[in-house]
All heavy atoms as TSV, in Angstrom:
chain	resi	resn	atom	element	x	y	z
A	1	MET	N	N	4.411	-14.902	-1.773
A	1	MET	CA	C	5.366	-14.494	-0.767
A	1	MET	C	C	6.149	-13.286	-1.278
A	1	MET	O	O	6.566	-13.242	-2.422
A	1	MET	CB	C	6.320	-15.644	-0.460
A	1	MET	CG	C	7.442	-15.212	0.454
A	1	MET	SD	S	8.687	-16.469	0.646
A	1	MET	CE	C	8.176	-17.106	2.204
A	2	ILE	N	N	6.340	-12.323	-0.425
A	2	ILE	CA	C	7.092	-11.124	-0.768
A	2	ILE	C	C	8.540	-11.315	-0.316
A	2	ILE	O	O	8.780	-11.732	0.809
A	2	ILE	CB	C	6.487	-9.889	-0.085
A	2	ILE	CG1	C	5.057	-9.684	-0.574
A	2	ILE	CG2	C	7.333	-8.654	-0.338
A	2	ILE	CD1	C	4.303	-8.621	0.178
A	3	VAL	N	N	9.474	-11.018	-1.195
A	3	VAL	CA	C	10.881	-11.104	-0.820
A	3	VAL	C	C	11.406	-9.705	-0.562
A	3	VAL	O	O	10.914	-8.727	-1.106
A	3	VAL	CB	C	11.717	-11.813	-1.912
A	3	VAL	CG1	C	11.301	-13.258	-2.040
A	3	VAL	CG2	C	11.597	-11.109	-3.240
A	4	THR	N	N	12.430	-9.609	0.270
A	4	THR	CA	C	12.928	-8.299	0.682
A	4	THR	C	C	13.480	-7.474	-0.466
A	4	THR	O	O	13.489	-6.249	-0.386
A	4	THR	CB	C	14.005	-8.445	1.772
A	4	THR	OG1	O	15.040	-9.282	1.276
A	4	THR	CG2	C	13.427	-9.017	3.038
A	5	ASP	N	N	13.924	-8.088	-1.544
A	5	ASP	CA	C	14.442	-7.328	-2.683
A	5	ASP	C	C	13.401	-6.373	-3.256
A	5	ASP	O	O	13.735	-5.338	-3.786
A	5	ASP	CB	C	14.904	-8.268	-3.807
A	5	ASP	CG	C	16.129	-9.073	-3.415
A	5	ASP	OD1	O	16.739	-8.758	-2.370
A	5	ASP	OD2	O	16.464	-10.000	-4.148
A	6	GLY	N	N	12.145	-6.709	-3.141
A	6	GLY	CA	C	11.094	-5.910	-3.750
A	6	GLY	C	C	10.391	-4.953	-2.820
A	6	GLY	O	O	9.421	-4.321	-3.205
A	7	LEU	N	N	10.859	-4.814	-1.592
A	7	LEU	CA	C	10.150	-3.985	-0.629
A	7	LEU	C	C	10.169	-2.499	-0.977
A	7	LEU	O	O	9.309	-1.756	-0.535
A	7	LEU	CB	C	10.692	-4.209	0.785
A	7	LEU	CG	C	10.393	-5.596	1.357
A	7	LEU	CD1	C	11.018	-5.738	2.735
A	7	LEU	CD2	C	8.907	-5.862	1.409
A	8	GLU	N	N	11.141	-2.079	-1.760
A	8	GLU	CA	C	11.186	-0.678	-2.190
A	8	GLU	C	C	10.383	-0.457	-3.467
A	8	GLU	O	O	10.295	0.659	-3.953
A	8	GLU	CB	C	12.638	-0.241	-2.404
A	8	GLU	CG	C	13.441	-0.134	-1.122
A	8	GLU	CD	C	12.928	0.955	-0.178
A	8	GLU	OE1	O	12.509	2.027	-0.653
A	8	GLU	OE2	O	12.948	0.712	1.038
A	9	GLN	N	N	9.799	-1.532	-3.993
A	9	GLN	CA	C	9.007	-1.439	-5.214
A	9	GLN	C	C	7.885	-0.422	-5.036
A	9	GLN	O	O	7.277	-0.325	-3.977
A	9	GLN	CB	C	8.418	-2.810	-5.533
A	9	GLN	CG	C	7.536	-2.826	-6.751
A	9	GLN	CD	C	6.951	-4.212	-6.999
A	9	GLN	OE1	O	7.372	-5.193	-6.416
A	9	GLN	NE2	N	5.978	-4.273	-7.866
A	10	LYS	N	N	7.623	0.330	-6.087
A	10	LYS	CA	C	6.545	1.320	-6.059
A	10	LYS	C	C	5.379	0.795	-6.875
A	10	LYS	O	O	5.566	0.166	-7.912
A	10	LYS	CB	C	7.039	2.641	-6.633
A	10	LYS	CG	C	8.131	3.253	-5.791
A	10	LYS	CD	C	8.734	4.450	-6.468
A	10	LYS	CE	C	9.917	4.933	-5.656
A	10	LYS	NZ	N	10.847	5.702	-6.435
A	11	MET	N	N	4.160	1.051	-6.387
A	11	MET	CA	C	2.977	0.566	-7.079
A	11	MET	C	C	1.809	1.512	-6.896
A	11	MET	O	O	1.776	2.290	-5.947
A	11	MET	CB	C	2.614	-0.837	-6.594
A	11	MET	CG	C	2.366	-0.955	-5.127
A	11	MET	SD	S	2.017	-2.650	-4.585
A	11	MET	CE	C	3.442	-3.503	-5.146
A	12	THR	N	N	0.875	1.430	-7.827
A	12	THR	CA	C	-0.333	2.245	-7.758
A	12	THR	C	C	-1.296	1.639	-6.742
A	12	THR	O	O	-1.120	0.503	-6.292
A	12	THR	CB	C	-1.032	2.298	-9.129
A	12	THR	OG1	O	-1.511	0.981	-9.451
A	12	THR	CG2	C	-0.129	2.840	-10.220
A	13	ALA	N	N	-2.342	2.375	-6.420
A	13	ALA	CA	C	-3.361	1.876	-5.488
A	13	ALA	C	C	-4.032	0.627	-6.053
A	13	ALA	O	O	-4.318	-0.314	-5.310
A	13	ALA	CB	C	-4.393	2.965	-5.211
A	14	VAL	N	N	-4.251	0.591	-7.359
A	14	VAL	CA	C	-4.886	-0.577	-7.975
A	14	VAL	C	C	-3.970	-1.798	-7.866
A	14	VAL	O	O	-4.420	-2.889	-7.511
A	14	VAL	CB	C	-5.263	-0.289	-9.447
A	14	VAL	CG1	C	-5.715	-1.547	-10.161
A	14	VAL	CG2	C	-6.342	0.776	-9.509
A	15	GLU	N	N	-2.698	-1.623	-8.153
A	15	GLU	CA	C	-1.743	-2.737	-8.030
A	15	GLU	C	C	-1.652	-3.207	-6.588
A	15	GLU	O	O	-1.670	-4.412	-6.309
A	15	GLU	CB	C	-0.370	-2.314	-8.538
A	15	GLU	CG	C	-0.338	-2.045	-10.025
A	15	GLU	CD	C	0.901	-1.308	-10.493
A	15	GLU	OE1	O	1.545	-0.600	-9.681
A	15	GLU	OE2	O	1.211	-1.436	-11.684
A	16	ALA	N	N	-1.580	-2.271	-5.666
A	16	ALA	CA	C	-1.485	-2.608	-4.246
A	16	ALA	C	C	-2.737	-3.330	-3.766
A	16	ALA	O	O	-2.654	-4.245	-2.938
A	16	ALA	CB	C	-1.255	-1.355	-3.419
A	17	SER	N	N	-3.878	-2.939	-4.285
A	17	SER	CA	C	-5.127	-3.573	-3.852
A	17	SER	C	C	-5.133	-5.065	-4.165
A	17	SER	O	O	-5.640	-5.862	-3.383
A	17	SER	CB	C	-6.331	-2.878	-4.480
A	17	SER	OG	O	-6.395	-3.115	-5.872
A	18	SER	N	N	-4.538	-5.451	-5.288
A	18	SER	CA	C	-4.502	-6.875	-5.620
A	18	SER	C	C	-3.482	-7.621	-4.759
A	18	SER	O	O	-3.688	-8.781	-4.418
A	18	SER	CB	C	-4.219	-7.086	-7.104
A	18	SER	OG	O	-2.931	-6.653	-7.438
A	19	VAL	N	N	-2.402	-6.967	-4.374
A	19	VAL	CA	C	-1.391	-7.597	-3.524
A	19	VAL	C	C	-1.952	-7.856	-2.123
A	19	VAL	O	O	-1.744	-8.919	-1.546
A	19	VAL	CB	C	-0.116	-6.727	-3.434
A	19	VAL	CG1	C	0.843	-7.253	-2.378
A	19	VAL	CG2	C	0.567	-6.633	-4.792
A	20	PHE	N	N	-2.685	-6.886	-1.591
A	20	PHE	CA	C	-3.160	-6.976	-0.208
A	20	PHE	C	C	-4.618	-7.402	-0.082
A	20	PHE	O	O	-5.160	-7.448	1.016
A	20	PHE	CB	C	-2.924	-5.642	0.509
A	20	PHE	CG	C	-1.465	-5.343	0.657
A	20	PHE	CD1	C	-0.834	-4.452	-0.192
A	20	PHE	CD2	C	-0.697	-5.996	1.615
A	20	PHE	CE1	C	0.524	-4.194	-0.083
A	20	PHE	CE2	C	0.658	-5.753	1.735
A	20	PHE	CZ	C	1.268	-4.853	0.885
A	21	ASN	N	N	-5.250	-7.695	-1.218
A	21	ASN	CA	C	-6.626	-8.171	-1.232
A	21	ASN	C	C	-7.582	-7.199	-0.527
A	21	ASN	O	O	-8.393	-7.589	0.312
A	21	ASN	CB	C	-6.723	-9.570	-0.623
A	21	ASN	CG	C	-8.005	-10.266	-1.010
A	21	ASN	OD1	O	-8.551	-10.030	-2.089
A	21	ASN	ND2	N	-8.509	-11.106	-0.133
A	22	VAL	N	N	-7.423	-5.925	-0.854
A	22	VAL	CA	C	-8.312	-4.868	-0.385
A	22	VAL	C	C	-8.709	-4.048	-1.613
A	22	VAL	O	O	-8.188	-4.254	-2.694
A	22	VAL	CB	C	-7.638	-3.960	0.674
A	22	VAL	CG1	C	-7.274	-4.761	1.915
A	22	VAL	CG2	C	-6.418	-3.273	0.108
A	23	THR	N	N	-9.595	-3.104	-1.441
A	23	THR	CA	C	-9.980	-2.273	-2.579
A	23	THR	C	C	-8.980	-1.139	-2.771
A	23	THR	O	O	-8.300	-0.720	-1.821
A	23	THR	CB	C	-11.377	-1.660	-2.375
A	23	THR	OG1	O	-11.315	-0.737	-1.275
A	23	THR	CG2	C	-12.426	-2.731	-2.111
A	24	SER	N	N	-8.912	-0.649	-3.987
A	24	SER	CA	C	-8.038	0.492	-4.256
A	24	SER	C	C	-8.536	1.723	-3.505
A	24	SER	O	O	-7.741	2.576	-3.114
A	24	SER	CB	C	-7.931	0.765	-5.763
A	24	SER	OG	O	-9.204	0.969	-6.318
A	25	ASP	N	N	-9.846	1.803	-3.282
A	25	ASP	CA	C	-10.393	2.919	-2.498
A	25	ASP	C	C	-9.847	2.897	-1.069
A	25	ASP	O	O	-9.601	3.948	-0.481
A	25	ASP	CB	C	-11.919	2.870	-2.460
A	25	ASP	CG	C	-12.554	3.277	-3.776
A	25	ASP	OD1	O	-11.892	3.975	-4.577
A	25	ASP	OD2	O	-13.714	2.899	-4.009
A	26	LEU	N	N	-9.650	1.716	-0.511
A	26	LEU	CA	C	-9.095	1.620	0.842
A	26	LEU	C	C	-7.653	2.103	0.859
A	26	LEU	O	O	-7.245	2.822	1.780
A	26	LEU	CB	C	-9.189	0.203	1.384
A	26	LEU	CG	C	-8.680	0.013	2.816
A	26	LEU	CD1	C	-9.449	0.909	3.789
A	26	LEU	CD2	C	-8.779	-1.440	3.223
A	27	ILE	N	N	-6.879	1.752	-0.155
A	27	ILE	CA	C	-5.495	2.232	-0.244
A	27	ILE	C	C	-5.499	3.762	-0.293
A	27	ILE	O	O	-4.730	4.427	0.410
A	27	ILE	CB	C	-4.783	1.661	-1.488
A	27	ILE	CG1	C	-4.761	0.127	-1.471
A	27	ILE	CG2	C	-3.395	2.257	-1.632
A	27	ILE	CD1	C	-3.899	-0.503	-0.426
A	28	ARG	N	N	-6.382	4.326	-1.103
A	28	ARG	CA	C	-6.473	5.790	-1.206
A	28	ARG	C	C	-6.927	6.413	0.121
A	28	ARG	O	O	-6.484	7.495	0.491
A	28	ARG	CB	C	-7.406	6.180	-2.344
A	28	ARG	CG	C	-6.835	5.856	-3.703
A	28	ARG	CD	C	-7.764	6.326	-4.837
A	28	ARG	NE	N	-7.382	5.714	-6.071
A	28	ARG	CZ	C	-7.940	4.629	-6.605
A	28	ARG	NH1	N	-8.961	4.043	-5.995
A	28	ARG	NH2	N	-7.514	4.134	-7.741
A	29	LYS	N	N	-7.804	5.726	0.846
A	29	LYS	CA	C	-8.255	6.213	2.147
A	29	LYS	C	C	-7.088	6.254	3.126
A	29	LYS	O	O	-6.922	7.223	3.864
A	29	LYS	CB	C	-9.377	5.342	2.701
A	29	LYS	CG	C	-9.894	5.815	4.036
A	29	LYS	CD	C	-11.041	4.965	4.531
A	29	LYS	CE	C	-11.539	5.473	5.875
A	29	LYS	NZ	N	-12.655	4.678	6.376
A	30	TRP	N	N	-6.268	5.199	3.131
A	30	TRP	CA	C	-5.085	5.191	3.997
A	30	TRP	C	C	-4.215	6.398	3.692
A	30	TRP	O	O	-3.701	7.044	4.606
A	30	TRP	CB	C	-4.272	3.926	3.792
A	30	TRP	CG	C	-4.911	2.650	4.249
A	30	TRP	CD1	C	-6.045	2.499	4.998
A	30	TRP	CD2	C	-4.453	1.330	3.974
A	30	TRP	NE1	N	-6.321	1.177	5.208
A	30	TRP	CE2	C	-5.361	0.428	4.595
A	30	TRP	CE3	C	-3.382	0.810	3.273
A	30	TRP	CZ2	C	-5.196	-0.952	4.522
A	30	TRP	CZ3	C	-3.218	-0.569	3.212
A	30	TRP	CH2	C	-4.118	-1.433	3.830
A	31	ALA	N	N	-4.069	6.715	2.415
A	31	ALA	CA	C	-3.254	7.866	2.021
A	31	ALA	C	C	-3.903	9.171	2.481
A	31	ALA	O	O	-3.225	10.056	3.000
A	31	ALA	CB	C	-3.039	7.870	0.508
A	32	SER	N	N	-5.205	9.293	2.301
A	32	SER	CA	C	-5.879	10.540	2.701
A	32	SER	C	C	-5.841	10.742	4.207
A	32	SER	O	O	-5.861	11.873	4.689
A	32	SER	CB	C	-7.323	10.573	2.186
A	32	SER	OG	O	-8.139	9.669	2.890
A	33	LEU	N	N	-5.766	9.649	4.967
A	33	LEU	CA	C	-5.661	9.727	6.419
A	33	LEU	C	C	-4.222	9.951	6.887
A	33	LEU	O	O	-3.973	10.107	8.078
A	33	LEU	CB	C	-6.202	8.435	7.057
A	33	LEU	CG	C	-7.698	8.187	6.902
A	33	LEU	CD1	C	-8.060	6.789	7.397
A	33	LEU	CD2	C	-8.495	9.249	7.640
A	34	GLY	N	N	-3.280	9.922	5.933
A	34	GLY	CA	C	-1.882	10.142	6.277
A	34	GLY	C	C	-1.180	8.907	6.816
A	34	GLY	O	O	-0.079	9.004	7.361
A	35	LYS	N	N	-1.786	7.748	6.665
A	35	LYS	CA	C	-1.188	6.500	7.153
A	35	LYS	C	C	-0.088	5.999	6.223
A	35	LYS	O	O	0.838	5.330	6.672
A	35	LYS	CB	C	-2.256	5.409	7.315
A	35	LYS	CG	C	-3.408	5.831	8.211
A	35	LYS	CD	C	-2.939	6.183	9.601
A	35	LYS	CE	C	-4.106	6.531	10.503
A	35	LYS	NZ	N	-3.689	6.895	11.842
A	36	ILE	N	N	-0.227	6.268	4.940
A	36	ILE	CA	C	0.800	5.982	3.944
A	36	ILE	C	C	0.967	7.242	3.102
A	36	ILE	O	O	0.082	8.105	3.095
A	36	ILE	CB	C	0.445	4.774	3.041
A	36	ILE	CG1	C	-0.875	5.016	2.309
A	36	ILE	CG2	C	0.424	3.479	3.849
A	36	ILE	CD1	C	-1.216	3.983	1.267
A	37	HIS	N	N	2.093	7.347	2.419
A	37	HIS	CA	C	2.361	8.545	1.629
A	37	HIS	C	C	2.815	8.160	0.236
A	37	HIS	O	O	3.597	7.211	0.072
A	37	HIS	CB	C	3.438	9.396	2.302
A	37	HIS	CG	C	3.053	9.817	3.683
A	37	HIS	ND1	N	2.181	10.844	3.928
A	37	HIS	CD2	C	3.382	9.304	4.899
A	37	HIS	CE1	C	2.006	10.967	5.233
A	37	HIS	NE2	N	2.719	10.037	5.838
A	38	ALA	N	N	2.328	8.896	-0.744
A	38	ALA	CA	C	2.772	8.677	-2.118
A	38	ALA	C	C	4.245	9.067	-2.221
A	38	ALA	O	O	4.689	10.024	-1.596
A	38	ALA	CB	C	1.935	9.507	-3.080
A	39	VAL	N	N	4.984	8.286	-3.005
A	39	VAL	CA	C	6.410	8.541	-3.169
A	39	VAL	C	C	6.746	8.916	-4.606
A	39	VAL	O	O	7.913	9.073	-4.943
A	39	VAL	CB	C	7.256	7.324	-2.726
A	39	VAL	CG1	C	7.115	7.107	-1.230
A	39	VAL	CG2	C	6.887	6.084	-3.506
A	40	GLY	N	N	5.731	9.064	-5.417
A	40	GLY	CA	C	5.959	9.435	-6.811
A	40	GLY	C	C	4.670	9.378	-7.598
A	40	GLY	O	O	3.599	9.092	-7.060
A	41	ILE	N	N	4.821	9.657	-8.870
A	41	ILE	CA	C	3.702	9.648	-9.814
A	41	ILE	C	C	4.151	8.846	-11.034
A	41	ILE	O	O	5.265	9.039	-11.521
A	41	ILE	CB	C	3.324	11.084	-10.247
A	41	ILE	CG1	C	2.991	11.958	-9.039
A	41	ILE	CG2	C	2.196	11.083	-11.272
A	41	ILE	CD1	C	1.677	11.673	-8.375
A	42	ASP	N	N	3.282	7.957	-11.526
A	42	ASP	CA	C	3.652	7.195	-12.719
A	42	ASP	C	C	3.390	8.028	-13.976
A	42	ASP	O	O	2.829	9.130	-13.876
A	42	ASP	CB	C	2.954	5.831	-12.740
A	42	ASP	CG	C	1.483	5.869	-13.133
A	42	ASP	OD1	O	0.932	6.960	-13.399
A	42	ASP	OD2	O	0.868	4.796	-13.179
A	43	PRO	N	N	3.786	7.550	-15.147
A	43	PRO	CA	C	3.598	8.317	-16.388
A	43	PRO	C	C	2.143	8.674	-16.695
A	43	PRO	O	O	1.871	9.637	-17.403
A	43	PRO	CB	C	4.172	7.396	-17.468
A	43	PRO	CG	C	5.162	6.549	-16.754
A	43	PRO	CD	C	4.585	6.336	-15.381
A	44	ARG	N	N	1.213	7.919	-16.129
A	44	ARG	CA	C	-0.214	8.212	-16.350
A	44	ARG	C	C	-0.794	9.149	-15.293
A	44	ARG	O	O	-1.985	9.421	-15.276
A	44	ARG	CB	C	-0.993	6.910	-16.384
A	44	ARG	CG	C	-0.609	6.049	-17.598
A	44	ARG	CD	C	-1.327	4.736	-17.644
A	44	ARG	NE	N	-2.773	4.906	-17.685
A	44	ARG	CZ	C	-3.639	3.928	-17.487
A	44	ARG	NH1	N	-3.205	2.709	-17.233
A	44	ARG	NH2	N	-4.936	4.144	-17.540
A	45	GLY	N	N	0.051	9.624	-14.373
A	45	GLY	CA	C	-0.393	10.571	-13.352
A	45	GLY	C	C	-0.954	9.943	-12.098
A	45	GLY	O	O	-1.518	10.639	-11.251
A	46	ARG	N	N	-0.798	8.638	-11.945
A	46	ARG	CA	C	-1.304	7.953	-10.751
A	46	ARG	C	C	-0.250	7.972	-9.655
A	46	ARG	O	O	0.944	7.833	-9.924
A	46	ARG	CB	C	-1.674	6.507	-11.092
A	46	ARG	CG	C	-2.763	6.421	-12.146
A	46	ARG	CD	C	-3.018	5.009	-12.572
A	46	ARG	NE	N	-1.799	4.459	-13.175
A	46	ARG	CZ	C	-1.717	3.262	-13.737
A	46	ARG	NH1	N	-2.775	2.470	-13.759
A	46	ARG	NH2	N	-0.595	2.843	-14.269
A	47	LYS	N	N	-0.699	8.130	-8.425
A	47	LYS	CA	C	0.215	8.142	-7.289
A	47	LYS	C	C	0.823	6.759	-7.093
A	47	LYS	O	O	0.170	5.737	-7.311
A	47	LYS	CB	C	-0.515	8.561	-6.013
A	47	LYS	CG	C	-0.957	10.009	-6.051
A	47	LYS	CD	C	-1.674	10.381	-4.784
A	47	LYS	CE	C	-2.125	11.834	-4.869
A	47	LYS	NZ	N	-2.856	12.241	-3.666
A	48	LEU	N	N	2.080	6.758	-6.652
A	48	LEU	CA	C	2.804	5.520	-6.379
A	48	LEU	C	C	3.125	5.427	-4.898
A	48	LEU	O	O	3.472	6.426	-4.262
A	48	LEU	CB	C	4.103	5.477	-7.190
A	48	LEU	CG	C	3.947	5.445	-8.699
A	48	LEU	CD1	C	5.305	5.607	-9.370
A	48	LEU	CD2	C	3.281	4.150	-9.148
A	49	TYR	N	N	3.015	4.219	-4.366
A	49	TYR	CA	C	3.267	3.950	-2.959
A	49	TYR	C	C	4.318	2.853	-2.849
A	49	TYR	O	O	4.372	1.948	-3.682
A	49	TYR	CB	C	1.980	3.490	-2.262
A	49	TYR	CG	C	0.856	4.473	-2.429
A	49	TYR	CD1	C	-0.069	4.331	-3.449
A	49	TYR	CD2	C	0.748	5.571	-1.579
A	49	TYR	CE1	C	-1.094	5.255	-3.621
A	49	TYR	CE2	C	-0.283	6.496	-1.746
A	49	TYR	CZ	C	-1.196	6.336	-2.769
A	49	TYR	OH	O	-2.193	7.241	-2.936
A	50	ARG	N	N	5.151	2.928	-1.807
A	50	ARG	CA	C	6.170	1.896	-1.610
A	50	ARG	C	C	5.531	0.653	-0.996
A	50	ARG	O	O	4.737	0.750	-0.051
A	50	ARG	CB	C	7.281	2.373	-0.679
A	50	ARG	CG	C	8.226	3.341	-1.305
A	50	ARG	CD	C	9.402	3.688	-0.435
A	50	ARG	NE	N	9.095	3.651	0.995
A	50	ARG	CZ	C	9.979	3.374	1.932
A	50	ARG	NH1	N	11.227	3.120	1.624
A	50	ARG	NH2	N	9.644	3.378	3.198
A	51	LEU	N	N	5.915	-0.488	-1.491
A	51	LEU	CA	C	5.403	-1.758	-0.996
A	51	LEU	C	C	5.640	-1.904	0.499
A	51	LEU	O	O	4.746	-2.325	1.231
A	51	LEU	CB	C	6.053	-2.915	-1.761
A	51	LEU	CG	C	5.674	-4.318	-1.341
A	51	LEU	CD1	C	4.173	-4.540	-1.454
A	51	LEU	CD2	C	6.426	-5.339	-2.161
A	52	ILE	N	N	6.804	-1.533	0.984
A	52	ILE	CA	C	7.113	-1.680	2.404
A	52	ILE	C	C	6.171	-0.841	3.266
A	52	ILE	O	O	5.702	-1.284	4.319
A	52	ILE	CB	C	8.598	-1.352	2.724
A	52	ILE	CG1	C	8.935	-1.659	4.198
A	52	ILE	CG2	C	8.951	0.069	2.399
A	52	ILE	CD1	C	8.900	-3.108	4.549
A	53	ASP	N	N	5.843	0.365	2.825
A	53	ASP	CA	C	4.923	1.222	3.588
A	53	ASP	C	C	3.523	0.616	3.633
A	53	ASP	O	O	2.865	0.609	4.681
A	53	ASP	CB	C	4.859	2.621	2.976
A	53	ASP	CG	C	6.184	3.350	3.026
A	53	ASP	OD1	O	7.020	3.045	3.909
A	53	ASP	OD2	O	6.397	4.225	2.164
A	54	LEU	N	N	3.088	0.104	2.490
A	54	LEU	CA	C	1.774	-0.540	2.424
A	54	LEU	C	C	1.732	-1.773	3.316
A	54	LEU	O	O	0.766	-1.975	4.060
A	54	LEU	CB	C	1.462	-0.930	0.980
A	54	LEU	CG	C	1.246	0.233	0.022
A	54	LEU	CD1	C	1.472	-0.206	-1.407
A	54	LEU	CD2	C	-0.147	0.804	0.203
A	55	ALA	N	N	2.775	-2.579	3.270
A	55	ALA	CA	C	2.818	-3.808	4.071
A	55	ALA	C	C	2.817	-3.497	5.562
A	55	ALA	O	O	2.123	-4.163	6.343
A	55	ALA	CB	C	4.051	-4.628	3.695
A	56	ARG	N	N	3.571	-2.499	5.951
A	56	ARG	CA	C	3.619	-2.129	7.379
A	56	ARG	C	C	2.254	-1.671	7.871
A	56	ARG	O	O	1.814	-2.068	8.947
A	56	ARG	CB	C	4.642	-1.020	7.602
A	56	ARG	CG	C	6.054	-1.504	7.597
A	56	ARG	CD	C	7.017	-0.360	7.824
A	56	ARG	NE	N	8.388	-0.859	7.803
A	56	ARG	CZ	C	9.418	-0.177	7.378
A	56	ARG	NH1	N	9.259	1.064	6.933
A	56	ARG	NH2	N	10.617	-0.693	7.384
A	57	TYR	N	N	1.583	-0.824	7.092
A	57	TYR	CA	C	0.292	-0.325	7.564
A	57	TYR	C	C	-0.767	-1.419	7.509
A	57	TYR	O	O	-1.597	-1.525	8.414
A	57	TYR	CB	C	-0.155	0.918	6.792
A	57	TYR	CG	C	-1.363	1.514	7.460
A	57	TYR	CD1	C	-1.258	2.043	8.740
A	57	TYR	CD2	C	-2.612	1.473	6.867
A	57	TYR	CE1	C	-2.367	2.538	9.404
A	57	TYR	CE2	C	-3.722	1.968	7.520
A	57	TYR	CZ	C	-3.599	2.492	8.786
A	57	TYR	OH	O	-4.695	2.970	9.441
A	58	GLU	N	N	-0.732	-2.258	6.505
A	58	GLU	CA	C	-1.690	-3.356	6.424
A	58	GLU	C	C	-1.524	-4.275	7.628
A	58	GLU	O	O	-2.492	-4.700	8.239
A	58	GLU	CB	C	-1.499	-4.122	5.106
A	58	GLU	CG	C	-2.610	-5.107	4.789
A	58	GLU	CD	C	-2.408	-6.461	5.415
A	58	GLU	OE1	O	-1.274	-6.810	5.775
A	58	GLU	OE2	O	-3.404	-7.196	5.564
A	59	LYS	N	N	-0.283	-4.555	8.002
A	59	LYS	CA	C	-0.009	-5.406	9.171
A	59	LYS	C	C	-0.526	-4.743	10.440
A	59	LYS	O	O	-1.130	-5.394	11.298
A	59	LYS	CB	C	1.487	-5.670	9.291
A	59	LYS	CG	C	1.860	-6.557	10.441
A	59	LYS	CD	C	3.347	-6.808	10.490
A	59	LYS	CE	C	3.711	-7.685	11.672
A	59	LYS	NZ	N	5.157	-7.903	11.749
A	60	GLU	N	N	-0.316	-3.442	10.549
A	60	GLU	CA	C	-0.790	-2.694	11.723
A	60	GLU	C	C	-2.308	-2.750	11.838
A	60	GLU	O	O	-2.850	-2.958	12.917
A	60	GLU	CB	C	-0.319	-1.242	11.602
A	60	GLU	CG	C	-0.684	-0.363	12.761
A	60	GLU	CD	C	-0.204	1.059	12.565
A	60	GLU	OE1	O	0.938	1.254	12.092
A	60	GLU	OE2	O	-0.981	1.982	12.881
A	61	THR	N	N	-3.010	-2.573	10.717
A	61	THR	CA	C	-4.475	-2.601	10.760
A	61	THR	C	C	-4.986	-4.000	11.081
A	61	THR	O	O	-5.971	-4.149	11.799
A	61	THR	CB	C	-5.102	-2.107	9.453
A	61	THR	OG1	O	-4.700	-2.939	8.375
A	61	THR	CG2	C	-4.747	-0.672	9.161
A	62	ARG	N	N	-4.303	-5.021	10.556
A	62	ARG	CA	C	-4.685	-6.402	10.841
A	62	ARG	C	C	-4.525	-6.689	12.325
A	62	ARG	O	O	-5.409	-7.279	12.952
A	62	ARG	CB	C	-3.801	-7.341	10.013
A	62	ARG	CG	C	-4.442	-8.631	9.666
A	62	ARG	CD	C	-3.669	-9.527	8.724
A	62	ARG	NE	N	-2.491	-8.969	8.085
A	62	ARG	CZ	C	-1.250	-9.307	8.389
A	62	ARG	NH1	N	-0.996	-10.175	9.334
A	62	ARG	NH2	N	-0.225	-8.761	7.749
A	63	ARG	N	N	-3.404	-6.261	12.905
A	63	ARG	CA	C	-3.146	-6.484	14.326
A	63	ARG	C	C	-4.179	-5.751	15.184
A	63	ARG	O	O	-4.709	-6.307	16.150
A	63	ARG	CB	C	-1.738	-6.013	14.668
A	63	ARG	CG	C	-1.275	-6.455	16.033
A	63	ARG	CD	C	0.178	-6.106	16.335
A	63	ARG	NE	N	0.990	-5.885	15.166
A	63	ARG	CZ	C	1.703	-4.780	14.937
A	63	ARG	NH1	N	1.724	-3.821	15.823
A	63	ARG	NH2	N	2.418	-4.647	13.850
A	64	ALA	N	N	-4.477	-4.506	14.830
A	64	ALA	CA	C	-5.432	-3.706	15.595
A	64	ALA	C	C	-6.840	-4.323	15.551
A	64	ALA	O	O	-7.603	-4.204	16.505
A	64	ALA	CB	C	-5.474	-2.283	15.054
A	65	ALA	N	N	-7.146	-5.006	14.465
A	65	ALA	CA	C	-8.461	-5.635	14.323
A	65	ALA	C	C	-8.507	-7.034	14.940
A	65	ALA	O	O	-9.551	-7.692	14.913
A	65	ALA	CB	C	-8.843	-5.715	12.844
A	66	GLY	N	N	-7.364	-7.492	15.460
A	66	GLY	CA	C	-7.325	-8.805	16.082
A	66	GLY	C	C	-7.198	-9.942	15.106
A	66	GLY	O	O	-7.480	-11.096	15.435
A	67	ARG	N	N	-6.784	-9.628	13.863
A	67	ARG	CA	C	-6.553	-10.680	12.865
A	67	ARG	C	C	-5.057	-10.907	12.757
A	67	ARG	O	O	-4.281	-9.984	12.834
A	67	ARG	CB	C	-7.101	-10.248	11.500
A	67	ARG	CG	C	-8.600	-10.032	11.498
A	67	ARG	CD	C	-9.125	-9.711	10.116
A	67	ARG	NE	N	-8.360	-8.711	9.401
A	67	ARG	CZ	C	-8.654	-7.410	9.367
A	67	ARG	NH1	N	-9.691	-6.959	10.013
A	67	ARG	NH2	N	-7.918	-6.567	8.660
A	68	SER	N	N	-4.680	-12.137	12.549
A	68	SER	CA	C	-3.241	-12.421	12.410
A	68	SER	C	C	-2.871	-12.686	10.975
A	68	SER	O	O	-3.654	-12.677	10.111
A	68	SER	CB	C	-2.855	-13.599	13.261
A	68	SER	OG	O	-3.642	-14.711	12.971
């Protein structure tokens, strides 16, 4: 369960993929399509995404596909 305190948390595509049970390539595809936007870069040079942005778009795609 995600609590609201962590919604501003930033994570890499790999970290996000494990949270949302999708591939990291899909997270990167969402970014390349402009559906989500990187909000920073970690010390290793990987793009960071906000948890709230990822959750909103994942929910939108689930709804559009008819999954609840």
